[in-house]
C-alpha positions as CSV (number, residue, x, y, z in Angstrom):
1,M,31.3,-10.8,11.3
2,L,33.8,-8.1,10.4
3,M,32.8,-4.5,10.5
4,K,33.7,-2.4,7.5
5,T,35.8,0.7,8.0
6,K,36.0,3.7,5.8
7,A,38.7,3.4,3.3
8,L,41.5,6.0,3.5
9,P,44.0,7.1,0.9
10,R,47.3,5.3,1.1
11,N,49.3,8.4,1.9
12,E,46.9,9.3,4.7
13,V,47.2,5.9,6.2
14,S,51.0,6.1,6.0
15,M,51.0,9.5,7.7
16,E,48.9,8.2,10.5
17,F,51.2,5.2,10.9
18,R,54.2,7.5,11.1
19,A,52.4,9.8,13.6
20,G,51.8,6.7,15.8
21,I,55.5,5.9,15.7
22,T,56.4,9.5,16.6
23,A,53.9,9.4,19.5
24,C,55.7,6.3,20.8
25,L,59.2,7.9,20.9
26,P,59.0,9.4,24.4
27,T,58.2,5.9,25.9
28,I,61.0,4.1,24.1
29,P,63.7,4.8,26.7
30,G,61.5,3.2,29.3
31,Y,61.0,0.1,27.1
32,W,64.8,-0.1,26.7
33,S,65.6,0.2,30.4
34,I,63.1,-2.4,31.5
35,G,63.5,-4.6,28.5
36,F,67.3,-4.7,28.8
37,A,66.9,-5.8,32.4
38,A,64.2,-8.4,31.4
39,G,66.5,-9.9,28.8
40,A,69.4,-10.1,31.2
41,I,67.3,-11.7,33.9
42,G,66.0,-14.2,31.4
43,T,69.6,-15.3,30.8
44,L,70.1,-15.5,34.6
45,A,67.1,-17.7,34.8
46,G,68.6,-20.2,32.3
47,F,67.0,-19.2,29.0
48,T,68.9,-18.8,25.8
49,T,68.9,-15.5,23.8
50,L,66.5,-17.0,21.3
51,Q,64.1,-18.3,24.0
52,T,64.2,-14.8,25.6
53,A,63.4,-13.2,22.3
54,L,60.5,-15.6,21.6
55,L,59.1,-15.0,25.1
56,A,59.4,-11.2,24.7
57,S,57.5,-11.5,21.4
58,A,54.7,-13.7,22.6
59,L,54.2,-12.7,26.2
60,Y,55.1,-9.0,25.7
61,A,54.5,-7.8,29.3
62,G,57.3,-6.6,31.4
63,S,55.9,-7.4,34.9
64,A,54.7,-10.8,33.7
65,Q,58.1,-11.6,32.2
66,F,59.8,-10.8,35.4
67,L,57.3,-12.9,37.3
68,F,57.7,-15.8,34.8
69,Y,61.5,-15.8,35.2
70,S,61.3,-15.7,38.9
71,L,58.8,-18.6,39.2
72,W,60.6,-20.6,36.6
73,A,64.0,-20.2,38.4
74,T,62.4,-21.5,41.6
75,G,61.1,-24.6,39.9
76,A,57.4,-23.6,40.2
77,E,54.7,-25.8,38.6
78,I,53.6,-24.9,35.1
79,A,50.0,-24.4,36.2
80,S,51.0,-21.9,38.9
81,V,53.2,-20.0,36.5
82,V,50.4,-19.7,34.0
83,L,47.9,-18.7,36.6
84,S,50.3,-16.1,38.1
85,V,51.0,-14.6,34.7
86,F,47.2,-14.6,33.9
87,L,46.5,-12.7,37.2
88,V,49.2,-10.1,36.6
89,N,47.9,-9.5,33.0
90,L,44.3,-9.1,34.0
91,R,44.7,-5.3,34.0
92,Y,44.9,-5.4,30.2
93,L,41.3,-6.6,30.2
94,L,40.3,-3.3,31.9
95,M,42.6,-1.3,29.6
96,S,41.1,-2.8,26.5
97,S,37.6,-2.2,27.7
98,A,38.5,1.5,28.3
99,M,39.9,1.7,24.8
100,S,36.9,0.1,23.2
101,V,35.1,3.4,22.8
102,F,37.8,4.4,20.3
103,F,37.8,1.1,18.5
104,R,34.2,1.0,17.5
105,D,34.9,1.5,13.8
106,Y,37.6,-1.1,13.7
107,T,37.2,-4.5,12.1
108,T,37.3,-7.5,14.4
109,F,40.8,-8.3,13.2
110,Q,42.0,-4.7,13.9
111,K,40.5,-4.9,17.4
112,V,42.4,-8.1,18.1
113,V,45.7,-6.7,16.8
114,S,45.3,-3.5,18.7
115,G,44.3,-5.3,21.9
116,L,47.1,-7.9,21.8
117,L,49.8,-5.2,21.4
118,L,48.4,-2.9,24.1
119,T,50.8,-2.1,27.0
120,D,50.6,0.3,30.0
121,E,52.6,2.9,28.1
122,T,50.8,2.6,24.7
123,F,47.5,2.7,26.6
124,G,48.4,6.0,28.3
125,V,49.5,7.5,24.9
126,A,46.4,6.3,23.1
127,V,44.0,7.5,25.7
128,Q,45.6,11.0,25.5
129,Q,45.3,10.8,21.7
130,G,41.6,9.8,22.0
131,S,40.8,12.5,24.5
132,Q,42.4,15.2,22.4
133,Q,41.3,14.1,18.9
134,S,38.1,12.1,19.8
135,N,39.3,9.2,17.8
136,V,42.3,6.8,17.5
137,P,42.8,5.7,13.9
138,F,43.9,2.1,13.4
139,A,47.0,3.0,11.4
140,W,48.1,5.4,14.2
141,M,47.5,2.8,16.8
142,L,49.4,0.2,14.8
143,G,52.3,2.5,14.4
144,L,52.3,3.2,18.1
145,N,52.1,-0.5,19.1
146,M,54.6,-1.8,16.5
147,A,57.2,0.8,17.6
148,A,56.8,-0.2,21.2
149,W,56.7,-4.0,20.5
150,L,59.8,-4.1,18.3
151,N,61.8,-1.9,20.7
152,W,60.8,-4.2,23.6
153,I,61.9,-7.3,21.7
154,L,65.2,-5.7,20.6
155,A,65.9,-4.5,24.2
156,C,65.3,-7.9,25.6
157,I,67.6,-9.5,23.0
158,V,70.4,-7.1,23.7
159,G,70.1,-7.6,27.4
160,A,70.1,-11.3,27.1
161,W,73.0,-11.3,24.7
162,L,75.2,-9.1,26.9
163,A,74.3,-11.1,30.0
164,S,75.2,-14.4,28.2
165,A,78.6,-12.9,27.2
166,L,79.5,-12.4,30.9
167,P,81.9,-14.8,32.6
168,P,80.2,-17.6,34.5
169,S,81.6,-16.4,37.8
170,L,80.2,-13.0,37.3
171,M,76.8,-14.5,36.2
172,E,76.7,-16.4,39.5
173,G,77.4,-13.2,41.4
174,L,74.6,-11.4,39.6
175,S,72.0,-14.0,40.5
176,F,70.7,-11.7,43.3
177,S,69.5,-9.3,40.6
178,L,66.3,-11.2,40.0
179,V,65.2,-10.5,43.6
180,S,66.7,-7.0,43.5
181,M,64.7,-6.1,40.4
182,F,61.4,-6.9,42.1
183,I,62.5,-4.9,45.2
184,G,63.4,-2.0,42.9
185,L,60.0,-2.1,41.1
186,V,58.1,-2.2,44.4
187,L,60.1,0.7,45.7
188,M,59.5,2.7,42.5
189,I,55.8,2.2,42.8
190,W,55.9,3.0,46.5
191,F,57.7,6.3,46.0
192,A,55.5,7.3,43.1
193,S,52.3,6.5,45.0
194,R,50.1,9.2,46.5
195,R,48.8,6.7,49.1
196,K,51.9,5.3,50.7
197,A,50.0,4.1,53.7
198,L,47.9,1.9,51.6
199,E,50.9,0.7,49.6
200,S,52.8,-0.1,52.8
201,F,49.8,-2.0,54.1
202,S,49.6,-4.1,50.9
203,I,53.3,-4.9,51.0
204,A,53.2,-5.8,54.7
205,A,50.1,-8.0,54.1
206,A,51.9,-9.9,51.3
207,V,55.1,-10.4,53.5
208,V,53.1,-11.6,56.5
209,I,51.1,-14.1,54.4
210,T,54.3,-15.3,52.8
211,L,56.0,-15.9,56.2
212,L,53.0,-17.7,57.6
213,T,52.4,-20.0,54.7
214,A,55.8,-20.6,53.2
215,S,56.6,-23.6,55.3
216,H,53.2,-25.2,54.7
217,T,52.8,-25.2,51.0
218,D,54.6,-24.8,47.7
219,M,56.2,-21.3,47.2
220,S,54.6,-20.8,43.8
221,V,51.2,-21.2,45.5
222,V,52.3,-18.8,48.3
223,V,53.2,-16.1,45.7
224,I,49.7,-16.3,44.1
225,V,47.9,-16.3,47.4
226,A,49.9,-13.5,48.9
227,A,49.6,-11.3,45.8
228,S,45.9,-12.0,45.4
229,V,45.0,-11.4,49.1
230,S,47.1,-8.3,49.5
231,A,45.8,-6.8,46.2
232,T,42.2,-7.5,47.4
233,L,42.8,-5.9,50.7
234,A,44.3,-2.9,49.1
235,T,41.3,-2.6,46.7
236,L,38.9,-2.8,49.7
237,G,41.0,-0.2,51.6
238,L,40.9,2.1,48.6
239,R,37.2,1.9,48.3
240,L,36.7,2.6,52.0
241,F,39.1,5.5,51.7
242,Y,37.1,7.1,48.9
243,R,33.9,6.6,50.8
244,G,35.3,7.9,54.0
245,G,36.5,11.2,52.9
246,K,37.5,11.8,49.3
């Protein structure tokens, strides 16, 4: 059953929607830089510009898209691709749960729309809004989410189009960028981390697991196992770290 929300004047709703778009502006350069790379890598993985645009619209998760392209390019099974993307996107369940305190007056439809378009960046902006104003109006959240979503799709399209316009010889030479992008993302996370020892341990664990199991099973399964085990070990290490002294 849908919950009823308090009706607002049309001009107030419009103002809140525009305020949400304005709040999104500082994050747009980030969407463009990563989205441009995601679109280009989609082309390198063998997808057309239209297919890349559709994937960006439906999946709408940068890390999941990079993972999807990587697994697809290596010929991974569909089931392992779906499971990998599902595991990577589990964090949105936690984000949506954290945002639920601000969505109590939303209708069921509004909650679904807000949750489906939630990203790491819009989550951070919305939490700040909720903490300062004690509420997150749906029109404001919709403006924030729509601005982010449309810019992500456009960035992916531009990246895919430019990559498809490159000569085939140059495209072949850029095939290493799929791996390089993941290395770059890992290094960015590592340098930004306040617990580099824990991050290093997690990376080392994933590498060791991959080396030990790569010759015995399908690589797509190896990726899932290595990521799951290393993340679990890092979580356990973090819990012990907090108990031990912080």
